[in-house]
LUMFI-390894 format. One record per residue (C-alpha): residue in one letter; x, y, z. Coordinates in steps of 0.02 Angstrom, whole numbers, plus 50000, padded with zeros to 5 digits. Layout:
BEGIN
@type=a | xx=X | yy=Y | zz=Z
...
This chain:
BEGIN
@type=m | xx=51328 | yy=51320 | zz=50492
@type=k | xx=51263 | yy=51462 | zz=50600
@type=l | xx=51290 | yy=51585 | zz=50457
@type=i | xx=51195 | yy=51471 | zz=50336
@type=k | xx=51051 | yy=51451 | zz=50458
@type=w | xx=51043 | yy=51639 | zz=50488
@type=t | xx=51045 | yy=51674 | zz=50301
@type=l | xx=50897 | yy=51555 | zz=50272
@type=c | xx=50803 | yy=51633 | zz=50417
@type=a | xx=50832 | yy=51807 | zz=50347
@type=a | xx=50783 | yy=51754 | zz=50171
@type=l | xx=50623 | yy=51670 | zz=50232
@type=a | xx=50580 | yy=51822 | zz=50335
@type=a | xx=50602 | yy=51931 | zz=50182
@type=a | xx=50502 | yy=51813 | zz=50073
@type=t | xx=50358 | yy=51803 | zz=50195
@type=g | xx=50353 | yy=51976 | zz=50271
@type=v | xx=50411 | yy=52113 | zz=50155
@type=w | xx=50267 | yy=52129 | zz=50034
@type=s | xx=50125 | yy=52246 | zz=50075
@type=d | xx=49952 | yy=52179 | zz=50112
@type=a | xx=49892 | yy=52255 | zz=49950
@type=a | xx=50020 | yy=52161 | zz=49848
@type=a | xx=49984 | yy=51998 | zz=49940
@type=a | xx=49800 | yy=52017 | zz=49899
@type=d | xx=49837 | yy=52021 | zz=49712
@type=t | xx=49914 | yy=51849 | zz=49689
@type=i | xx=49941 | yy=51707 | zz=49811
@type=k | xx=50065 | yy=51579 | zz=49748
@type=v | xx=50054 | yy=51393 | zz=49785
@type=g | xx=50208 | yy=51285 | zz=49760
@type=v | xx=50177 | yy=51105 | zz=49705
@type=i | xx=50322 | yy=50986 | zz=49741
@type=a | xx=50304 | yy=50818 | zz=49654
@type=t | xx=50379 | yy=50694 | zz=49531
@type=f | xx=50354 | yy=50751 | zz=49352
@type=s | xx=50494 | yy=50650 | zz=49270
@type=g | xx=50565 | yy=50475 | zz=49277
@type=p | xx=50477 | yy=50309 | zz=49313
@type=n | xx=50363 | yy=50387 | zz=49446
@type=a | xx=50308 | yy=50536 | zz=49342
@type=i | xx=50127 | yy=50475 | zz=49351
@type=w | xx=50114 | yy=50563 | zz=49520
@type=g | xx=50149 | yy=50736 | zz=49452
@type=k | xx=50038 | yy=50703 | zz=49302
@type=q | xx=49889 | yy=50652 | zz=49409
@type=f | xx=49915 | yy=50798 | zz=49528
@type=r | xx=49926 | yy=50927 | zz=49390
@type=e | xx=49776 | yy=50860 | zz=49293
@type=a | xx=49668 | yy=50863 | zz=49449
@type=i | xx=49721 | yy=51042 | zz=49485
@type=d | xx=49670 | yy=51083 | zz=49306
@type=v | xx=49497 | yy=51010 | zz=49341
@type=y | xx=49476 | yy=51112 | zz=49499
@type=l | xx=49530 | yy=51272 | zz=49413
@type=a | xx=49412 | yy=51237 | zz=49267
@type=e | xx=49267 | yy=51216 | zz=49388
@type=h | xx=49307 | yy=51355 | zz=49512
@type=g | xx=49420 | yy=51478 | zz=49423
@type=d | xx=49587 | yy=51546 | zz=49482
@type=e | xx=49520 | yy=51680 | zz=49600
@type=i | xx=49453 | yy=51665 | zz=49776
@type=a | xx=49404 | yy=51803 | zz=49899
@type=g | xx=49488 | yy=51937 | zz=49793
@type=h | xx=49650 | yy=51841 | zz=49771
@type=k | xx=49716 | yy=51766 | zz=49610
@type=v | xx=49791 | yy=51594 | zz=49641
@type=e | xx=49947 | yy=51544 | zz=49544
@type=f | xx=50022 | yy=51369 | zz=49548
@type=i | xx=50209 | yy=51343 | zz=49527
@type=y | xx=50268 | yy=51165 | zz=49492
@type=k | xx=50435 | yy=51091 | zz=49547
@type=d | xx=50497 | yy=50921 | zz=49489
@type=v | xx=50599 | yy=50818 | zz=49612
@type=g | xx=50617 | yy=50664 | zz=49500
@type=g | xx=50557 | yy=50532 | zz=49625
@type=p | xx=50598 | yy=50487 | zz=49805
@type=n | xx=50732 | yy=50619 | zz=49840
@type=a | xx=50729 | yy=50710 | zz=50007
@type=d | xx=50871 | yy=50829 | zz=49961
@type=a | xx=50787 | yy=50882 | zz=49799
@type=s | xx=50623 | yy=50909 | zz=49891
@type=k | xx=50705 | yy=51018 | zz=50023
@type=a | xx=50796 | yy=51119 | zz=49889
@type=a | xx=50633 | yy=51143 | zz=49792
@type=a | xx=50543 | yy=51203 | zz=49948
@type=q | xx=50683 | yy=51327 | zz=49987
@type=e | xx=50674 | yy=51397 | zz=49811
@type=l | xx=50485 | yy=51411 | zz=49815
@type=l | xx=50484 | yy=51496 | zz=49985
@type=v | xx=50630 | yy=51612 | zz=49961
@type=r | xx=50634 | yy=51655 | zz=49776
@type=d | xx=50453 | yy=51630 | zz=49724
@type=g | xx=50371 | yy=51688 | zz=49885
@type=v | xx=50240 | yy=51551 | zz=49893
@type=k | xx=50115 | yy=51559 | zz=50035
@type=y | xx=50061 | yy=51377 | zz=50025
@type=l | xx=50151 | yy=51216 | zz=49978
@type=a | xx=50066 | yy=51061 | zz=49909
@type=g | xx=50097 | yy=50897 | zz=49819
@type=f | xx=50216 | yy=50776 | zz=49905
@type=d | xx=50205 | yy=50602 | zz=49833
@type=f | xx=50338 | yy=50512 | zz=49937
@type=t | xx=50361 | yy=50512 | zz=50126
@type=p | xx=50547 | yy=50558 | zz=50129
@type=n | xx=50514 | yy=50706 | zz=50015
@type=t | xx=50378 | yy=50767 | zz=50131
@type=i | xx=50472 | yy=50750 | zz=50295
@type=a | xx=50620 | yy=50846 | zz=50220
@type=v | xx=50520 | yy=51008 | zz=50212
@type=a | xx=50453 | yy=51001 | zz=50391
@type=p | xx=50582 | yy=51121 | zz=50467
@type=l | xx=50558 | yy=51245 | zz=50325
@type=i | xx=50368 | yy=51258 | zz=50336
@type=k | xx=50377 | yy=51273 | zz=50524
@type=q | xx=50503 | yy=51414 | zz=50508
@type=a | xx=50409 | yy=51504 | zz=50370
@type=k | xx=50235 | yy=51470 | zz=50444
@type=v | xx=50177 | yy=51409 | zz=50275
@type=p | xx=50042 | yy=51272 | zz=50269
@type=a | xx=50090 | yy=51118 | zz=50166
@type=v | xx=49947 | yy=51010 | zz=50099
@type=i | xx=49997 | yy=50830 | zz=50066
@type=f | xx=49913 | yy=50756 | zz=49913
@type=n | xx=49980 | yy=50580 | zz=49940
@type=a | xx=50122 | yy=50530 | zz=50060
@type=g | xx=50038 | yy=50409 | zz=50180
@type=t | xx=50148 | yy=50382 | zz=50334
@type=s | xx=50051 | yy=50427 | zz=50491
@type=s | xx=50200 | yy=50506 | zz=50579
@type=i | xx=50222 | yy=50643 | zz=50446
@type=n | xx=50095 | yy=50762 | zz=50521
@type=k | xx=50186 | yy=50756 | zz=50689
@type=q | xx=50342 | yy=50827 | zz=50606
@type=s | xx=50264 | yy=50999 | zz=50588
@type=d | xx=50103 | yy=51083 | zz=50642
@type=y | xx=50093 | yy=51158 | zz=50467
@type=f | xx=50063 | yy=50991 | zz=50379
@type=l | xx=49885 | yy=50949 | zz=50323
@type=r | xx=49838 | yy=50795 | zz=50223
@type=t | xx=49697 | yy=50760 | zz=50100
@type=s | xx=49753 | yy=50588 | zz=50044
@type=f | xx=49755 | yy=50442 | zz=50166
@type=t | xx=49870 | yy=50350 | zz=50283
@type=l | xx=49918 | yy=50168 | zz=50276
@type=w | xx=49845 | yy=50139 | zz=50449
@type=q | xx=49683 | yy=50216 | zz=50391
@type=i | xx=49657 | yy=50092 | zz=50249
@type=s | xx=49756 | yy=49940 | zz=50311
@type=q | xx=49676 | yy=49917 | zz=50481
@type=p | xx=49501 | yy=49903 | zz=50404
@type=a | xx=49575 | yy=49779 | zz=50278
@type=g | xx=49640 | yy=49669 | zz=50419
@type=e | xx=49474 | yy=49671 | zz=50509
@type=w | xx=49376 | yy=49632 | zz=50351
@type=a | xx=49493 | yy=49491 | zz=50297
@type=a | xx=49482 | yy=49404 | zz=50466
@type=k | xx=49292 | yy=49415 | zz=50465
@type=n | xx=49276 | yy=49353 | zz=50286
@type=g | xx=49368 | yy=49188 | zz=50279
@type=a | xx=49554 | yy=49222 | zz=50292
@type=k | xx=49644 | yy=49119 | zz=50425
@type=k | xx=49830 | yy=49129 | zz=50384
@type=v | xx=49909 | yy=49276 | zz=50293
@type=v | xx=50080 | yy=49327 | zz=50229
@type=t | xx=50111 | yy=49515 | zz=50225
@type=a | xx=50221 | yy=49575 | zz=50080
@type=v | xx=50259 | yy=49760 | zz=50080
@type=s | xx=50386 | yy=49885 | zz=50014
@type=d | xx=50525 | yy=49911 | zz=50141
@type=y | xx=50499 | yy=50094 | zz=50187
@type=n | xx=50392 | yy=50188 | zz=50312
@type=p | xx=50222 | yy=50175 | zz=50223
@type=g | xx=50249 | yy=49989 | zz=50191
@type=i | xx=50293 | yy=49958 | zz=50373
@type=d | xx=50139 | yy=50057 | zz=50427
@type=a | xx=50030 | yy=49950 | zz=50314
@type=e | xx=50109 | yy=49788 | zz=50378
@type=t | xx=50087 | yy=49839 | zz=50560
@type=a | xx=49909 | yy=49903 | zz=50543
@type=f | xx=49846 | yy=49752 | zz=50446
@type=s | xx=49934 | yy=49627 | zz=50558
@type=k | xx=49870 | yy=49700 | zz=50722
@type=a | xx=49691 | yy=49705 | zz=50660
@type=f | xx=49699 | yy=49532 | zz=50580
@type=e | xx=49772 | yy=49449 | zz=50735
@type=k | xx=49653 | yy=49541 | zz=50851
@type=n | xx=49509 | yy=49466 | zz=50752
@type=g | xx=49576 | yy=49287 | zz=50762
@type=g | xx=49691 | yy=49273 | zz=50611
@type=a | xx=49874 | yy=49221 | zz=50606
@type=i | xx=50018 | yy=49306 | zz=50514
@type=v | xx=50134 | yy=49167 | zz=50455
@type=e | xx=50270 | yy=49276 | zz=50379
@type=h | xx=50317 | yy=49459 | zz=50354
@type=i | xx=50405 | yy=49497 | zz=50189
@type=r | xx=50482 | yy=49668 | zz=50158
@type=m | xx=50534 | yy=49703 | zz=49979
@type=p | xx=50658 | yy=49833 | zz=49912
@type=l | xx=50568 | yy=49993 | zz=49864
@type=q | xx=50635 | yy=50001 | zz=49686
@type=t | xx=50619 | yy=49817 | zz=49639
@type=t | xx=50502 | yy=49757 | zz=49502
@type=d | xx=50556 | yy=49573 | zz=49506
@type=f | xx=50437 | yy=49487 | zz=49625
@type=a | xx=50454 | yy=49304 | zz=49571
@type=p | xx=50564 | yy=49255 | zz=49722
@type=f | xx=50439 | yy=49332 | zz=49842
@type=m | xx=50294 | yy=49243 | zz=49758
@type=q | xx=50380 | yy=49076 | zz=49785
@type=r | xx=50400 | yy=49114 | zz=49971
@type=i | xx=50216 | yy=49157 | zz=49983
@type=k | xx=50167 | yy=48995 | zz=49894
@type=n | xx=50277 | yy=48893 | zz=50011
@type=s | xx=50214 | yy=48977 | zz=50170
@type=g | xx=50051 | yy=48883 | zz=50190
@type=a | xx=49953 | yy=49046 | zz=50194
@type=d | xx=49778 | yy=49059 | zz=50120
@type=a | xx=49799 | yy=49244 | zz=50079
@type=v | xx=49929 | yy=49380 | zz=50049
@type=f | xx=49912 | yy=49561 | zz=50102
@type=t | xx=50021 | yy=49685 | zz=50009
@type=f | xx=50065 | yy=49868 | zz=49994
@type=l | xx=50177 | yy=49948 | zz=49864
@type=p | xx=50183 | yy=50129 | zz=49802
@type=a | xx=50072 | yy=50155 | zz=49650
@type=g | xx=50162 | yy=50143 | zz=49484
@type=p | xx=50273 | yy=50012 | zz=49402
@type=a | xx=50297 | yy=49911 | zz=49562
@type=t | xx=50112 | yy=49886 | zz=49596
@type=f | xx=50082 | yy=49832 | zz=49417
@type=a | xx=50228 | yy=49709 | zz=49422
@type=f | xx=50177 | yy=49634 | zz=49589
@type=t | xx=49997 | yy=49605 | zz=49539
@type=k | xx=50051 | yy=49530 | zz=49373
@type=a | xx=50175 | yy=49415 | zz=49463
@type=y | xx=50038 | yy=49358 | zz=49582
@type=n | xx=49946 | yy=49283 | zz=49435
@type=e | xx=50093 | yy=49226 | zz=49329
@type=n | xx=50169 | yy=49130 | zz=49475
@type=g | xx=50008 | yy=49035 | zz=49509
@type=l | xx=49955 | yy=49108 | zz=49676
@type=k | xx=49779 | yy=49144 | zz=49616
@type=d | xx=49762 | yy=48968 | zz=49545
@type=a | xx=49828 | yy=48898 | zz=49709
@type=g | xx=49684 | yy=48980 | zz=49802
@type=i | xx=49790 | yy=49112 | zz=49891
@type=a | xx=49676 | yy=49263 | zz=49906
@type=f | xx=49741 | yy=49437 | zz=49867
@type=y | xx=49709 | yy=49581 | zz=49987
@type=g | xx=49787 | yy=49748 | zz=49943
@type=t | xx=49771 | yy=49935 | zz=49947
@type=g | xx=49816 | yy=50032 | zz=49789
@type=e | xx=49885 | yy=49888 | zz=49686
@type=t | xx=49738 | yy=49891 | zz=49566
@type=d | xx=49760 | yy=50077 | zz=49534
@type=e | xx=49653 | yy=50149 | zz=49395
@type=t | xx=49806 | yy=50204 | zz=49296
@type=t | xx=49866 | yy=50024 | zz=49274
@type=i | xx=49714 | yy=49915 | zz=49302
@type=d | xx=49666 | yy=49893 | zz=49119
@type=a | xx=49842 | yy=49836 | zz=49076
@type=l | xx=49824 | yy=49695 | zz=49203
@type=g | xx=49680 | yy=49625 | zz=49103
@type=d | xx=49563 | yy=49487 | zz=49160
@type=q | xx=49693 | yy=49421 | zz=49283
@type=a | xx=49647 | yy=49567 | zz=49396
@type=i | xx=49463 | yy=49519 | zz=49406
@type=g | xx=49415 | yy=49469 | zz=49582
@type=l | xx=49562 | yy=49551 | zz=49672
@type=v | xx=49506 | yy=49634 | zz=49834
@type=t | xx=49575 | yy=49798 | zz=49899
@type=s | xx=49538 | yy=49918 | zz=50042
@type=y | xx=49547 | yy=50100 | zz=49988
@type=h | xx=49471 | yy=50273 | zz=50004
@type=y | xx=49430 | yy=50306 | zz=49821
@type=s | xx=49377 | yy=50224 | zz=49659
@type=d | xx=49338 | yy=50312 | zz=49497
@type=a | xx=49181 | yy=50203 | zz=49495
@type=h | xx=49119 | yy=50281 | zz=49659
@type=d | xx=48933 | yy=50304 | zz=49634
@type=s | xx=48895 | yy=50488 | zz=49667
@type=p | xx=48847 | yy=50635 | zz=49555
@type=l | xx=48998 | yy=50735 | zz=49614
@type=n | xx=49118 | yy=50596 | zz=49567
@type=q | xx=49036 | yy=50572 | zz=49399
@type=s | xx=49057 | yy=50758 | zz=49365
@type=f | xx=49239 | yy=50752 | zz=49422
@type=v | xx=49279 | yy=50604 | zz=49310
@type=a | xx=49188 | yy=50682 | zz=49162
@type=k | xx=49282 | yy=50847 | zz=49177
@type=l | xx=49449 | yy=50756 | zz=49191
@type=n | xx=49410 | yy=50660 | zz=49032
@type=e | xx=49358 | yy=50820 | zz=48945
@type=l | xx=49519 | yy=50911 | zz=48990
@type=h | xx=49637 | yy=50763 | zz=48977
@type=p | xx=49563 | yy=50630 | zz=48862
@type=g | xx=49619 | yy=50455 | zz=48908
@type=s | xx=49664 | yy=50497 | zz=49089
@type=r | xx=49580 | yy=50404 | zz=49231
@type=a | xx=49547 | yy=50476 | zz=49402
@type=n | xx=49634 | yy=50388 | zz=49545
@type=m | xx=49683 | yy=50417 | zz=49725
@type=a | xx=49818 | yy=50543 | zz=49674
@type=s | xx=49687 | yy=50639 | zz=49575
@type=v | xx=49562 | yy=50650 | zz=49717
@type=g | xx=49699 | yy=50691 | zz=49843
@type=a | xx=49754 | yy=50838 | zz=49735
@type=y | xx=49577 | yy=50894 | zz=49694
@type=d | xx=49527 | yy=50900 | zz=49877
@type=g | xx=49696 | yy=50974 | zz=49922
@type=v | xx=49663 | yy=51123 | zz=49809
@type=h | xx=49489 | yy=51140 | zz=49884
@type=l | xx=49568 | yy=51148 | zz=50057
@type=i | xx=49693 | yy=51279 | zz=49999
@type=y | xx=49553 | yy=51384 | zz=49923
@type=k | xx=49457 | yy=51376 | zz=50087
@type=m | xx=49611 | yy=51429 | zz=50184
@type=i | xx=49642 | yy=51574 | zz=50066
@type=e | xx=49459 | yy=51623 | zz=50079
@type=a | xx=49472 | yy=51627 | zz=50269
@type=a | xx=49647 | yy=51695 | zz=50294
@type=g | xx=49728 | yy=51753 | zz=50132
@type=s | xx=49915 | yy=51730 | zz=50150
@type=d | xx=49917 | yy=51721 | zz=50341
@type=g | xx=49982 | yy=51544 | zz=50366
@type=a | xx=49945 | yy=51528 | zz=50551
@type=k | xx=49767 | yy=51592 | zz=50529
@type=a | xx=49741 | yy=51480 | zz=50377
@type=l | xx=49795 | yy=51328 | zz=50477
@type=e | xx=49666 | yy=51363 | zz=50611
@type=a | xx=49531 | yy=51389 | zz=50480
@type=a | xx=49567 | yy=51217 | zz=50406
@type=k | xx=49542 | yy=51122 | zz=50569
@type=g | xx=49372 | yy=51039 | zz=50572
@type=l | xx=49330 | yy=51092 | zz=50394
@type=a | xx=49207 | yy=50971 | zz=50311
@type=w | xx=49146 | yy=50954 | zz=50132
@type=e | xx=49081 | yy=50831 | zz=50004
@type=s | xx=49220 | yy=50756 | zz=49898
@type=p | xx=49212 | yy=50648 | zz=49742
@type=r | xx=49259 | yy=50506 | zz=49862
@type=g | xx=49117 | yy=50545 | zz=49985
@type=p | xx=49104 | yy=50650 | zz=50144
@type=v | xx=49271 | yy=50711 | zz=50215
@type=k | xx=49329 | yy=50814 | zz=50362
@type=i | xx=49497 | yy=50881 | zz=50423
@type=d | xx=49528 | yy=50814 | zz=50598
@type=p | xx=49574 | yy=50964 | zz=50707
@type=v | xx=49707 | yy=50867 | zz=50803
@type=s | xx=49795 | yy=50762 | zz=50670
@type=r | xx=49756 | yy=50884 | zz=50527
@type=h | xx=49722 | yy=50730 | zz=50423
@type=v | xx=49567 | yy=50689 | zz=50322
@type=v | xx=49430 | yy=50583 | zz=50403
@type=q | xx=49344 | yy=50483 | zz=50266
@type=n | xx=49255 | yy=50324 | zz=50215
@type=v | xx=49359 | yy=50170 | zz=50177
@type=y | xx=49288 | yy=50053 | zz=50045
@type=i | xx=49316 | yy=49867 | zz=50018
@type=r | xx=49325 | yy=49846 | zz=49829
@type=r | xx=49329 | yy=49704 | zz=49703
@type=v | xx=49395 | yy=49718 | zz=49526
@type=e | xx=49256 | yy=49695 | zz=49397
@type=r | xx=49229 | yy=49729 | zz=49213
@type=g | xx=49131 | yy=49891 | zz=49196
@type=v | xx=48990 | yy=49926 | zz=49073
@type=d | xx=49109 | yy=50025 | zz=48962
@type=g | xx=49231 | yy=49880 | zz=48952
@type=h | xx=49358 | yy=49954 | zz=49072
@type=l | xx=49407 | yy=49864 | zz=49230
@type=v | xx=49347 | yy=49954 | zz=49387
@type=n | xx=49368 | yy=49941 | zz=49575
@type=r | xx=49187 | yy=49910 | zz=49625
@type=e | xx=49149 | yy=49961 | zz=49805
@type=f | xx=49045 | yy=49832 | zz=49897
@type=a | xx=49071 | yy=49873 | zz=50081
@type=t | xx=49096 | yy=50039 | zz=50172
@type=i | xx=49182 | yy=50077 | zz=50337
@type=p | xx=49122 | yy=50256 | zz=50372
@type=n | xx=49216 | yy=50405 | zz=50444
@type=v | xx=49385 | yy=50325 | zz=50474
@type=p | xx=49518 | yy=50439 | zz=50551
@type=d | xx=49707 | yy=50415 | zz=50542
@type=l | xx=49713 | yy=50261 | zz=50654
@type=g | xx=49902 | yy=50271 | zz=50664
@type=y | xx=49920 | yy=50450 | zz=50725
@type=e | xx=49941 | yy=50400 | zz=50907
@type=q | xx=50037 | yy=50238 | zz=50872
């Protein structure tokens, strides 16, 4: 084991220290680790398309450096594959920045490597608050479950909900969502009547719907990772009569733009707490959505898109300030603020996580016939509320 560790150390040192400053100034490589195949391939697709938009708008050069993106597929939640991909990118490809990271286990797996190599890693999605404490070289432009779920609990308690069942995927982000919502809801006078934790890979939610119906709750709060599971859960909510029974739906990303139209009219009225909607009313977002449609007709911007778009912006700003010097780049990122398609954002200098508005949204039929998540309430400048939990 000592020999293996020494070999990796030596390889990383070679990969990060051998090239001359002149060579480093020519091309700076960014490794993107994500899911590009299998049932969760939507993550990689949304990441890559958003990167395409940013490159189309800003070019592939910044401060005298050409920026090259290298994509690695890990096929879904797979910590070992993520670690292997990071090793290959750092050692063989000589990347100076890592990015992507759709699932929490995949992200945590690279923490020792980025710390050792002093390479910043920008998280486009994975939403567990504790991730950024695993390495000082993590930065995040997406969200955390505490950040969006605590405002959801407060809003629900102040807008008619009295008794709630929480139903979340049984992994770290789901538990974060459950804890954050429950604490805020109970603090504001509500009662949690049952906690349901569902297997991460399941798409059969009928048994859980029956438990919710039998609980006596007047609402359900849920979190599942975007993709097939969120679509199946929201569909089951309607097909099993919860909506007709008057059990309100409070969620996070379950009405994701990539699946919302397939849900049809049964999605109308569902309420979610989130940090982005492709219907966000700002000129910058309209431009972002239009460019995405131009480059990738039929695609819809969602939270993965905006996380990647802003993640690339953050990487460009770090390159502009520090080139390939990871430690210097990290310091340059702290406190950085800009206008995003989602609204004003800032990188908190302590948590290295994005501070942003959280929106309460309701599904409506848009003027173009598509279903949209219409923002109707704003909680401004929300940090990662779970960082110190």
